C-alpha positions as CSV (number, residue, x, y, z in Angstrom):
1,M,0.0,0.0,0.0
2,K,1.2,3.5,-0.8
3,V,0.2,4.7,2.6
4,E,1.8,7.5,4.6
5,C,1.9,6.6,8.3
6,R,2.3,9.6,10.6
7,P,2.5,9.9,14.4
8,N,-1.0,11.4,14.2
9,G,-2.6,8.9,11.8
10,I,-2.8,7.5,8.3
11,L,-2.9,9.3,5.0
12,Y,-3.8,7.2,1.9
13,P,-4.2,8.6,-1.6
14,M,-6.5,6.7,-3.9
15,K,-7.7,7.4,-7.4
16,K,-11.0,9.0,-6.4
17,E,-10.2,10.4,-3.0
18,L,-7.6,11.0,-0.3
19,L,-8.3,9.2,3.0
20,Q,-7.2,10.3,6.4
21,I,-7.6,8.3,9.6
22,T,-6.6,9.9,12.9
23,P,-6.9,9.5,16.7
24,C,-9.6,11.8,18.0
25,G,-10.3,11.0,21.7
26,K,-10.5,8.3,24.2
27,N,-11.3,5.1,22.2
28,A,-12.2,7.4,19.3
29,I,-11.1,7.5,15.7
30,R,-11.9,10.1,13.1
31,F,-12.3,9.2,9.4
32,R,-12.2,11.7,6.6
33,S,-12.4,11.3,2.8
34,F,-11.3,14.3,0.6
35,P,-12.6,13.8,-2.9
36,A,-10.6,16.8,-4.2
37,H,-7.4,15.2,-2.9
38,E,-6.6,18.0,-0.6
39,V,-6.7,17.9,3.2
40,I,-9.0,20.6,4.5
41,D,-8.4,21.6,8.1
42,E,-12.0,22.2,9.3
43,N,-13.4,20.8,12.5
44,Y,-16.7,22.7,12.6
45,N,-17.8,22.2,16.3
46,L,-15.7,19.1,16.9
47,L,-13.0,19.4,19.5
48,P,-10.4,16.6,18.7
49,Q,-8.4,15.4,21.6
50,E,-4.7,14.5,21.6
51,V,-4.4,10.9,22.5
52,S,-1.8,8.2,21.9
53,A,-2.2,5.8,19.0
54,S,-0.3,3.0,17.3
55,V,-0.1,2.2,13.6
56,S,0.9,-1.1,12.0
57,E,1.2,-2.2,8.4
58,S,0.8,-5.4,6.6
59,E,1.0,-6.2,2.8
60,N,-2.6,-5.3,2.1
61,A,-3.8,-3.3,5.1
62,V,-2.8,-0.7,7.7
63,T,-4.4,-0.3,11.1
64,L,-4.7,2.5,13.6
65,T,-5.4,1.6,17.2
66,V,-6.6,4.1,19.9
67,G,-7.3,2.4,23.2
68,T,-9.7,-0.5,22.6
69,L,-10.7,0.8,19.1
70,T,-8.9,-0.2,15.9
71,A,-9.6,1.0,12.3
72,E,-8.4,-1.3,9.6
73,L,-7.9,0.3,6.1
74,C,-7.5,-2.2,3.3
75,E,-5.7,-1.6,0.1
76,N,-8.9,-1.4,-1.8
77,G,-10.1,1.5,0.5
78,K,-12.5,-0.4,2.7
79,V,-12.5,0.6,6.4
80,T,-13.6,-1.7,9.3
81,F,-13.7,-0.8,13.0
82,F,-12.9,-3.4,15.7
83,C,-13.1,-3.3,19.4
84,D,-10.9,-5.9,21.1
85,G,-10.9,-7.9,17.9
86,R,-14.7,-7.8,17.5
87,V,-16.2,-6.0,14.4
88,L,-18.2,-3.0,15.4
89,L,-19.0,-1.7,12.0
90,S,-17.7,-2.2,8.5
91,E,-18.1,-0.4,5.2
92,Q,-20.3,-2.0,2.6
93,P,-19.5,-1.7,-1.2
94,E,-22.1,-0.2,-3.5
95,F,-20.7,-1.9,-6.6
96,T,-19.3,-5.3,-7.7
97,F,-15.8,-6.5,-7.1
98,E,-15.8,-4.7,-3.7
99,S,-15.2,-1.3,-5.2
100,G,-16.9,2.1,-4.6
101,W,-16.8,2.2,-0.8
102,R,-17.8,5.8,-0.7
103,D,-19.6,7.8,-3.4
104,H,-18.9,11.4,-4.2
105,K,-20.7,13.5,-6.9
106,S,-19.3,16.9,-7.7
107,L,-21.6,19.8,-7.3
108,G,-19.0,22.4,-8.5
109,G,-17.2,25.0,-6.4
110,G,-15.4,22.3,-4.4
111,F,-18.6,20.7,-3.0
112,F,-19.8,17.2,-3.3
113,S,-22.9,15.1,-2.6
114,S,-21.3,12.3,-0.7
115,R,-22.4,9.1,1.1
116,V,-21.0,6.3,3.1
117,T,-22.6,2.9,3.4
118,F,-22.0,0.3,6.2
119,E,-23.1,-3.3,6.8
120,S,-26.4,-3.8,8.5
121,Y,-26.8,-6.1,11.5
122,A,-30.2,-7.6,12.2
123,D,-29.7,-7.5,16.0
124,E,-28.3,-3.9,16.1
125,H,-30.3,-1.1,17.8
126,F,-29.7,2.6,17.3
127,F,-30.5,5.4,19.6
128,G,-30.0,9.2,19.4
129,L,-30.3,11.5,16.3
130,G,-32.1,14.1,18.4
131,H,-35.9,14.4,18.7
132,H,-38.3,14.3,15.8
133,L,-41.8,13.5,14.9
134,G,-42.6,9.8,14.8
135,N,-43.0,7.5,17.7
136,R,-39.8,5.4,17.7
137,F,-37.4,4.6,20.5
138,D,-35.1,2.3,18.5
139,Q,-34.1,4.0,15.2
140,K,-33.3,0.6,13.5
141,G,-35.5,0.3,10.4
142,C,-35.9,4.1,10.1
143,A,-34.8,6.6,7.5
144,Y,-34.7,10.4,8.0
145,D,-33.9,13.5,6.1
146,L,-31.3,15.4,8.1
147,V,-33.2,18.7,7.9
148,N,-34.3,20.7,11.0
149,T,-37.9,21.9,11.0
150,N,-40.4,22.7,13.6
151,A,-40.5,19.7,16.1
152,N,-37.7,17.9,14.2
153,N,-34.2,18.6,15.6
154,F,-31.7,16.2,14.1
155,I,-28.4,15.8,16.0
156,P,-26.3,13.5,13.7
157,F,-25.1,11.1,16.4
158,V,-26.2,7.6,17.3
159,L,-25.3,5.1,20.0
160,S,-25.3,1.5,18.8
161,S,-26.1,-1.6,20.9
162,R,-23.0,-3.1,19.3
163,G,-20.9,-0.9,21.6
164,Y,-20.0,2.2,19.6
165,G,-21.1,5.7,19.0
166,F,-21.1,7.3,15.6
167,L,-20.8,11.1,15.0
168,W,-21.5,12.4,11.5
169,N,-19.5,15.7,11.4
170,C,-21.0,17.2,8.3
171,P,-23.3,20.2,9.1
172,S,-25.1,20.0,5.8
173,T,-28.6,18.8,5.1
174,G,-28.6,15.1,4.3
175,R,-30.1,11.7,4.9
176,V,-29.5,8.7,7.1
177,E,-30.9,5.2,6.8
178,F,-30.8,2.4,9.3
179,A,-32.3,-0.2,6.9
180,A,-32.3,-4.0,6.9
181,N,-29.9,-4.1,4.0
182,R,-27.6,-1.2,4.9
183,T,-26.8,1.7,7.2
184,R,-26.1,4.8,5.1
185,W,-25.1,8.4,5.9
186,Q,-25.4,11.1,3.2
187,S,-24.4,14.7,2.9
188,D,-26.2,16.9,0.4
189,A,-23.2,19.3,0.0
190,C,-19.8,18.9,1.7
191,R,-16.2,19.4,0.9
192,F,-15.3,16.1,2.6
193,V,-16.8,13.2,4.5
194,D,-16.1,13.4,8.2
195,Y,-17.2,11.0,10.9
196,V,-16.0,9.8,14.3
197,V,-16.4,6.3,15.8
198,I,-16.3,5.9,19.6
199,A,-16.0,2.5,21.3
200,G,-17.1,1.6,24.8
201,S,-20.1,1.3,27.1
202,P,-22.9,3.8,26.8
203,A,-21.5,5.8,29.7
204,E,-17.9,5.7,28.3
205,I,-19.2,6.8,24.9
206,S,-21.1,9.7,26.4
207,A,-18.0,10.8,28.3
208,T,-15.9,10.9,25.1
209,L,-18.7,12.6,23.2
210,A,-18.8,15.4,25.8
211,D,-15.0,15.8,25.4
212,L,-15.4,16.0,21.6
213,T,-18.4,18.4,21.5
214,G,-18.1,20.2,24.8
215,H,-19.4,19.7,28.3
216,A,-22.7,21.2,29.4
217,R,-22.7,24.2,31.7
218,P,-23.6,24.0,35.4
219,F,-27.4,24.1,35.7
220,P,-28.9,27.2,37.3
221,E,-30.6,26.1,40.5
222,W,-33.6,28.4,40.0
223,A,-34.3,26.8,36.6
224,G,-35.4,23.6,38.3
225,G,-38.7,25.1,39.5
226,L,-42.0,25.5,37.6
227,W,-42.0,27.5,34.4
228,Q,-45.4,29.0,33.4
229,S,-46.2,29.9,29.8
230,R,-49.2,30.0,27.4
231,L,-50.1,31.4,24.1
232,R,-50.2,34.1,25.2
233,Y,-50.2,36.8,28.0
234,E,-51.5,39.8,26.1
235,T,-50.8,42.5,28.6
236,Q,-48.5,43.3,31.5
237,E,-51.4,43.3,33.9
238,Q,-52.6,39.8,32.7
239,L,-49.1,38.3,33.2
240,L,-48.7,39.9,36.6
241,A,-52.2,38.7,37.7
242,V,-51.1,35.1,37.0
243,A,-47.8,35.4,38.9
244,R,-49.7,37.0,41.8
245,R,-52.1,34.1,42.0
246,Y,-49.3,31.6,42.0
247,R,-47.9,33.5,45.0
248,D,-51.2,33.6,46.7
249,E,-51.8,29.9,46.1
250,G,-48.4,29.2,47.7
251,I,-47.0,27.6,44.5
252,P,-43.4,28.8,43.9
253,L,-43.1,30.0,40.3
254,A,-39.5,30.0,38.9
255,V,-40.2,31.5,35.5
256,I,-43.1,33.1,33.7
257,V,-42.9,33.7,29.9
258,A,-44.0,36.5,27.7
259,D,-44.6,34.8,24.3
260,Y,-44.7,36.3,20.8
261,F,-46.5,39.5,19.7
262,H,-45.6,41.3,22.9
263,W,-43.6,43.4,20.4
264,T,-44.4,46.4,18.3
265,E,-43.3,44.8,15.0
266,Q,-41.4,41.7,14.2
267,G,-37.7,42.6,14.2
268,D,-38.1,45.6,16.7
269,Y,-37.2,43.4,19.7
270,K,-39.1,45.4,22.3
271,F,-42.4,45.4,24.2
272,D,-45.3,47.3,22.8
273,P,-45.8,50.1,25.3
274,R,-49.6,50.2,24.7
275,Y,-49.9,46.8,26.5
276,W,-46.7,46.7,28.5
277,P,-46.3,50.2,29.8
278,D,-43.7,49.7,32.5
279,V,-41.5,46.7,31.9
280,R,-39.1,47.6,34.7
281,A,-41.9,47.8,37.3
282,M,-43.2,44.5,36.1
283,T,-39.8,42.7,36.4
284,D,-39.2,44.3,39.8
285,E,-42.5,42.9,41.1
286,L,-41.8,39.5,39.6
287,H,-38.4,39.4,41.2
288,A,-39.8,40.4,44.6
289,M,-42.0,37.2,44.2
290,G,-39.0,35.1,43.3
291,T,-40.0,34.8,39.7
292,R,-37.9,35.4,36.6
293,L,-39.2,36.7,33.3
294,A,-38.4,35.0,30.0
295,V,-39.2,36.7,26.7
296,S,-39.8,35.2,23.3
297,V,-37.4,36.3,20.5
298,W,-38.0,35.4,16.9
299,P,-35.5,35.7,14.0
300,T,-38.2,37.2,11.8
301,V,-37.9,40.8,10.6
302,N,-40.8,42.6,8.9
303,E,-40.1,45.3,6.4
304,N,-42.0,47.7,8.7
305,S,-39.6,47.1,11.5
306,E,-37.5,50.1,12.5
307,N,-34.4,47.9,12.2
308,Y,-35.2,46.4,8.8
309,E,-33.5,48.9,6.5
310,Q,-30.2,48.9,8.5
311,M,-30.2,45.1,8.7
312,R,-30.8,44.8,4.9
313,R,-28.2,47.4,4.1
314,E,-25.5,45.8,6.3
315,G,-26.2,42.3,5.1
316,L,-27.4,41.0,8.4
317,L,-30.4,39.1,7.0
318,I,-30.5,35.6,5.4
319,R,-30.2,36.1,1.6
320,T,-31.8,33.9,-1.0
321,H,-30.3,32.3,-4.1
322,D,-33.4,32.9,-6.1
323,G,-35.9,35.6,-5.5
324,S,-36.4,37.9,-2.5
325,N,-35.0,37.3,0.9
326,R,-38.5,36.9,2.4
327,V,-38.1,33.3,3.6
328,F,-41.1,32.8,6.0
329,N,-44.7,34.0,5.9
330,F,-46.0,34.7,9.4
331,Y,-48.6,37.5,9.5
332,G,-47.0,38.8,6.3
333,P,-43.8,37.9,4.4
334,Q,-40.8,38.0,6.8
335,C,-37.0,38.1,6.4
336,E,-34.8,36.4,9.0
337,I,-31.6,37.4,10.7
338,D,-28.5,35.5,9.6
339,A,-27.4,34.0,13.0
340,T,-24.2,32.7,11.3
341,N,-23.0,36.3,10.7
342,P,-21.1,37.7,13.8
343,A,-22.2,41.2,12.8
344,A,-25.9,40.2,12.8
345,R,-25.5,38.5,16.2
346,A,-23.9,41.7,17.6
347,F,-26.6,44.0,16.2
348,V,-29.5,41.9,17.5
349,W,-27.9,41.3,20.9
350,Q,-27.5,45.0,21.4
351,K,-31.3,45.4,20.8
352,L,-32.1,42.6,23.2
353,K,-29.9,44.1,25.8
354,E,-31.3,47.6,25.5
355,N,-35.0,46.7,25.3
356,Y,-35.1,43.5,27.5
357,L,-32.2,42.8,29.8
358,D,-31.7,46.4,30.8
359,N,-35.3,46.4,31.9
360,G,-34.9,43.4,34.1
361,V,-35.8,40.5,31.7
362,D,-33.8,37.5,32.9
363,L,-33.7,35.0,30.1
364,L,-34.6,34.6,26.4
365,W,-36.6,32.1,24.4
366,L,-35.2,31.7,20.9
367,D,-38.1,30.5,18.8
368,E,-37.8,29.4,15.1
369,G,-34.2,28.5,15.8
370,E,-33.9,26.0,12.9
371,P,-34.5,28.6,11.2
372,E,-38.0,28.0,10.0
373,I,-38.5,28.7,6.3
374,N,-41.3,28.1,3.8
375,P,-40.8,26.3,1.5
376,V,-38.2,24.1,3.2
377,D,-35.4,24.7,0.6
378,F,-32.1,25.3,2.4
379,G,-30.3,25.3,-0.9
380,N,-32.1,28.6,-1.7
381,L,-30.5,30.3,1.4
382,E,-27.2,32.1,1.6
383,F,-25.8,32.4,5.0
384,S,-22.6,34.2,6.1
385,R,-21.1,30.7,6.5
386,G,-22.1,29.6,3.0
387,N,-25.0,28.0,1.2
388,G,-27.7,26.6,3.3
389,T,-27.4,23.1,2.0
390,A,-23.8,23.0,3.3
391,V,-24.1,24.7,6.6
392,A,-27.8,24.8,7.7
393,M,-27.2,22.6,10.7
394,L,-24.9,25.2,12.3
395,S,-27.5,27.9,12.4
396,P,-29.1,26.9,15.7
397,Y,-25.6,26.8,17.3
398,D,-24.8,30.3,16.1
399,Y,-28.2,31.5,17.3
400,V,-27.6,30.4,20.9
401,T,-24.0,31.6,20.7
402,M,-25.4,35.2,20.3
403,V,-27.1,35.0,23.7
404,A,-24.2,33.1,25.4
405,D,-21.6,35.7,24.2
406,G,-23.9,38.5,25.2
407,M,-24.6,37.2,28.6
408,R,-20.9,36.7,29.3
409,S,-20.2,40.3,28.1
410,L,-22.5,41.4,30.9
411,G,-20.7,39.3,33.5
412,R,-23.6,36.8,33.7
413,E,-22.3,33.3,34.0
414,E,-25.5,31.7,35.2
415,Y,-27.9,31.7,32.2
416,I,-30.2,29.4,30.3
417,T,-31.6,29.9,26.8
418,L,-34.8,28.1,25.6
419,T,-34.4,27.2,22.0
420,R,-36.3,25.1,19.4
421,A,-33.3,23.5,17.8
422,G,-29.7,22.6,18.6
423,Y,-26.5,21.1,17.3
424,F,-23.2,19.8,18.6
425,G,-21.8,22.3,21.1
426,C,-25.1,24.0,22.0
427,Q,-24.8,22.5,25.5
428,T,-21.7,24.7,26.1
429,K,-23.9,27.8,25.4
430,G,-26.6,27.1,28.0
431,A,-29.1,25.9,25.4
432,L,-32.3,24.3,26.8
433,V,-33.8,22.6,23.7
434,W,-37.5,22.0,23.5
435,S,-39.4,19.7,21.2
436,G,-41.3,22.3,19.2
437,D,-45.0,22.7,18.4
438,I,-46.5,19.3,19.1
439,R,-50.0,17.9,19.3
440,S,-51.9,17.5,22.5
441,D,-52.7,13.8,22.7
442,F,-51.5,10.6,24.3
443,A,-49.7,9.3,21.2
444,T,-47.6,12.5,21.2
445,L,-46.9,12.2,24.9
446,E,-45.5,8.7,24.3
447,A,-43.5,10.0,21.4
448,Q,-42.0,12.8,23.7
449,V,-40.7,10.2,26.1
450,H,-38.9,8.4,23.2
451,G,-37.8,11.8,21.8
452,A,-36.4,12.9,25.2
453,L,-34.3,9.7,25.5
454,N,-33.0,9.9,22.0
455,A,-32.1,13.6,22.3
456,S,-30.5,13.1,25.7
457,V,-27.8,10.6,24.4
458,C,-26.6,13.3,21.8
459,G,-24.6,15.3,24.3
460,N,-27.0,18.0,25.7
461,P,-28.6,17.0,29.0
462,W,-31.0,20.0,29.0
463,W,-34.3,19.1,27.2
464,N,-38.0,19.7,27.7
465,S,-41.4,19.7,26.0
466,D,-44.6,21.8,26.2
467,V,-46.4,20.2,29.1
468,G,-49.8,19.2,27.6
469,G,-48.6,19.6,24.0
470,F,-48.8,22.8,22.0
471,Y,-52.0,22.6,19.9
472,G,-55.3,20.8,19.9
473,G,-55.9,20.8,23.6
474,D,-59.4,21.5,24.8
475,T,-59.1,22.4,28.5
476,T,-62.8,21.5,29.1
477,S,-62.5,17.9,27.8
478,D,-62.0,14.9,30.0
479,E,-59.4,13.5,27.7
480,F,-57.2,16.7,27.9
481,R,-57.7,16.9,31.6
482,E,-56.3,13.4,32.0
483,L,-53.5,14.2,29.5
484,I,-52.3,17.3,31.3
485,V,-51.9,15.4,34.6
486,R,-50.0,12.6,32.9
487,W,-47.8,15.0,30.9
488,F,-47.1,17.1,34.0
489,Q,-46.0,14.0,35.8
490,F,-43.6,13.3,33.0
491,G,-42.5,17.0,33.1
492,V,-41.6,16.7,36.8
493,F,-39.0,14.1,35.7
494,C,-37.5,16.3,32.9
495,P,-34.7,18.8,33.3
496,V,-37.1,21.7,33.1
497,L,-40.9,21.6,33.9
498,R,-42.6,24.1,31.6
499,L,-46.3,24.5,31.0
500,H,-47.0,25.9,27.6
501,G,-49.6,25.6,24.8
502,N,-52.2,27.1,22.6
503,R,-55.4,25.9,24.2
504,C,-58.7,25.8,22.3
505,R,-60.4,29.1,22.6
506,H,-63.7,29.2,24.4
507,G,-63.7,32.8,25.5
508,E,-63.9,36.0,23.6
509,S,-60.8,37.3,21.7
510,S,-59.3,40.5,23.0
511,G,-59.0,41.8,19.4
512,L,-55.2,42.2,19.7
513,K,-53.0,41.5,16.6
514,E,-52.6,37.9,17.5
515,A,-55.4,35.9,19.2
516,S,-54.7,33.9,22.3
517,G,-55.8,30.5,23.5
518,D,-57.6,29.7,26.7
519,P,-55.8,29.9,30.1
520,N,-53.1,27.3,30.8
521,E,-52.3,27.6,34.5
522,L,-52.5,24.8,37.0
523,W,-56.0,25.9,38.1
524,S,-57.3,25.9,34.5
525,F,-58.1,22.2,34.2
526,G,-60.7,21.7,36.9
527,E,-60.6,21.6,40.7
528,R,-59.7,17.9,40.9
529,N,-56.8,18.3,38.6
530,F,-55.7,21.5,40.4
531,A,-55.3,19.6,43.6
532,I,-53.3,16.8,41.9
533,L,-51.0,19.2,40.0
534,K,-50.3,21.2,43.1
535,E,-49.0,18.0,44.8
536,W,-46.8,17.2,41.8
537,A,-45.5,20.8,41.7
538,A,-44.7,20.5,45.4
539,L,-42.7,17.3,44.7
540,R,-40.8,19.1,42.0
541,E,-39.8,21.8,44.5
542,R,-38.5,19.1,46.9
543,L,-36.5,17.5,44.0
544,R,-34.7,20.7,43.1
545,P,-31.6,20.0,45.1
546,Y,-31.4,16.5,43.6
547,L,-31.9,17.9,40.1
548,K,-29.2,20.5,40.5
549,A,-26.7,18.0,41.9
550,Q,-27.4,15.5,39.1
551,L,-27.3,18.0,36.3
552,D,-24.0,19.4,37.6
553,A,-22.6,15.9,37.7
554,C,-23.8,15.4,34.1
555,A,-21.9,18.5,33.1
556,V,-18.7,16.7,34.4
557,T,-19.3,13.2,33.3
558,G,-21.1,13.8,30.0
559,L,-23.9,11.4,31.0
560,P,-27.5,12.4,30.2
561,L,-29.9,13.1,33.0
562,M,-32.7,11.2,31.3
563,R,-30.9,7.9,30.7
564,P,-32.3,4.9,28.8
565,L,-32.1,1.7,30.9
566,F,-29.1,0.3,28.9
567,Y,-26.8,2.9,30.5
568,A,-27.1,0.8,33.7
569,A,-27.2,-2.6,32.1
570,P,-25.7,-2.6,28.6
571,D,-25.6,-6.4,28.5
572,D,-29.3,-6.8,29.2
573,P,-31.3,-7.1,25.9
574,N,-34.5,-6.0,27.7
575,C,-33.0,-2.5,28.2
576,Y,-32.9,-1.8,24.5
577,T,-36.7,-2.2,24.1
578,E,-38.0,-0.3,27.2
579,G,-38.5,3.1,25.6
580,E,-41.1,4.5,28.1
581,E,-39.0,4.1,31.2
582,Y,-35.8,5.8,32.2
583,Y,-33.3,6.7,34.9
584,F,-33.6,10.3,36.1
585,G,-30.1,10.7,37.3
586,D,-28.4,8.1,39.4
587,D,-31.1,7.4,42.0
588,I,-34.5,7.7,40.4
589,L,-36.2,5.2,38.0
590,F,-39.3,6.6,36.4
591,A,-42.0,4.9,34.3
592,P,-44.5,7.5,33.1
593,V,-48.1,6.7,32.2
594,V,-48.6,7.5,28.5
595,E,-51.9,5.8,27.6
596,Q,-55.4,7.2,28.0
597,G,-57.4,5.5,30.7
598,Q,-54.5,3.5,32.0
599,T,-55.0,2.2,35.6
600,E,-52.0,0.0,36.0
601,R,-48.3,0.2,34.9
602,T,-45.9,-2.6,34.1
603,F,-42.2,-1.6,34.7
604,Y,-38.8,-3.2,34.5
605,V,-36.0,-3.0,37.0
606,P,-32.6,-3.8,35.4
607,E,-30.4,-3.8,38.5
608,G,-30.1,-2.9,42.2
609,E,-32.6,-2.5,45.0
610,W,-35.3,0.1,44.6
611,V,-38.1,1.5,46.7
612,L,-41.4,2.1,44.9
613,T,-42.7,5.4,46.3
614,L,-46.3,4.4,45.7
615,N,-46.2,1.7,48.4
616,G,-42.8,1.8,50.1
617,K,-42.0,-1.8,48.9
618,Q,-38.6,-2.9,47.7
619,Y,-38.0,-4.3,44.2
620,G,-35.0,-6.0,42.7
621,K,-34.3,-7.0,39.1
622,G,-37.4,-8.1,37.3
623,R,-40.7,-7.0,35.7
624,Y,-43.7,-5.9,37.8
625,T,-47.2,-4.5,37.4
626,V,-48.8,-2.1,39.9
627,P,-52.1,-0.1,39.9
628,V,-51.8,3.6,39.3
629,A,-54.6,6.2,39.9
630,L,-54.6,9.4,38.0
631,S,-52.8,11.2,40.8
632,E,-50.1,8.5,40.9
633,A,-47.1,7.4,38.8
634,V,-44.4,4.8,39.0
635,V,-41.4,6.3,40.7
636,L,-38.7,4.2,42.2
637,V,-35.8,5.5,44.3
638,R,-32.5,3.6,44.8
639,R,-32.6,2.1,48.3
640,G,-30.6,4.3,50.7
641,A,-30.5,7.3,48.5
642,A,-31.0,10.7,50.2
643,V,-33.6,11.7,47.7
644,L,-36.1,9.2,49.2
645,D,-36.8,12.0,51.8
646,A,-38.4,14.1,49.0
647,F,-41.1,11.4,48.6
648,G,-41.7,11.0,52.3
649,C,-40.4,7.4,52.2
């Protein structure tokens, strides 16, 4: 083989590509294929680690070994990854005579449409890839377009039951298939193929992933309480009245949210003084009650905005390849800020600071973070970083970077930013990703549990959903009143507990620019439910010290807070099929009720000795069924854990 072996890896020129294989982190190897035969030094958000490696050559192959992981490169270009001599994954040829291991089609300008295909294993399970519509825990058998849209946030990382993690380091749009006949990753527009393989147990893989993409920030203690939101509080007095009632009811309220159309015009980034006459007085009163104010920020800019002309003139808006730069129609055609442009981030942040933070606003909610466009044609977008097809996945990261950089410039190290999309590295920017505008029904609740677990293994332990779902919820119906309790119970065992939704309107509209749904507070779903929800909110308060300690530990170890069962028992095949049950940190095992009318719950204990808080009985490894009333859920606490006191056990 005409291979160049270097201390930091292997370089192998072939007819159609130049291959590079390098050590990347603990038990991690990075593979790159350069179809233009030129090494391009671009990591995107990857943080390669310096680790020792060994290289050995034979007549027809060369191997690179990092810890327990070995990559074997054959003379014909095939790459196979081994762990302690066992095959983890192996490339699959697309053509006869074992040729064509990778496919590159030139798009011009140095960009290629590229794909890599691997062998498929019938007993393999895949987890991760972020959260997305569809109700699947195991991603085996699924195929997805790697395009971020509302309620679909794809993080191109998966954890395999075969003992490896796979990170696709191409921020373009693309596609992934976990089919019976192949596993395939495809980039729509890249200059080179780039992926990382990590070997180890799920916990070891998560630790290395955190090193390679960045560790999460320490969790703000106050963020562990109840967040109250709805579509929408129309006036300053309406919002304050809700906060006052929470105070009077004796229910601590951590955060209350002013949703969209509190502004004068999209792109003005300020409260409309007709309905919000004294923002500083409002935030002062909220702070006196121990409540913080979050404000919704959209990337949309209307041509009537006072900022539009300057932003257009200075190139701070997303441009389009064909036609105008109005990329989204929301109460009129809207332009959107180019979050990948540092100048745009600086301009918008200054407006956010002057109009919100300087008036006491505590945190920001970045809606539309994908960004949302209509039609969904990222190839028509021109970002500061490049064409949308090639760089679209980076936009959510740059969007939260705007707030992170701004907060640090003010000396604020304790911050959290609610956002509708994320990417590798967002966890280092204080990003709390939520699952978008989802339906209010039990099937969606079940899908949220699956989505939470898949999102959690991708490197960011901060995740949440709209408790109750976003749309279609009738607060007067028996079905929704049951749903809101079950979803709230699930929310108690998420990193952030946040009520939000556009409830079916039964009252009269105020006549403001954007209509609002019905009330969405704890007392809005009937007296019986109010009593139940108050008890669960009180439990959440008692769990706050545990939550803070566990999330801070996650920031160090890289472990998710919401852990699939296989983290504790990776050799137990049952743990790869239990998608509606999870560890909530080290000492809590939670099995939410996700079916309408359900009066009993079957759960599985993979290991250890656990106390069921419903009855105080102890359970060891095995499968059990217990009755559950509407006010109850299956919560187990590790025997002897201090957090048992929070449950009165």
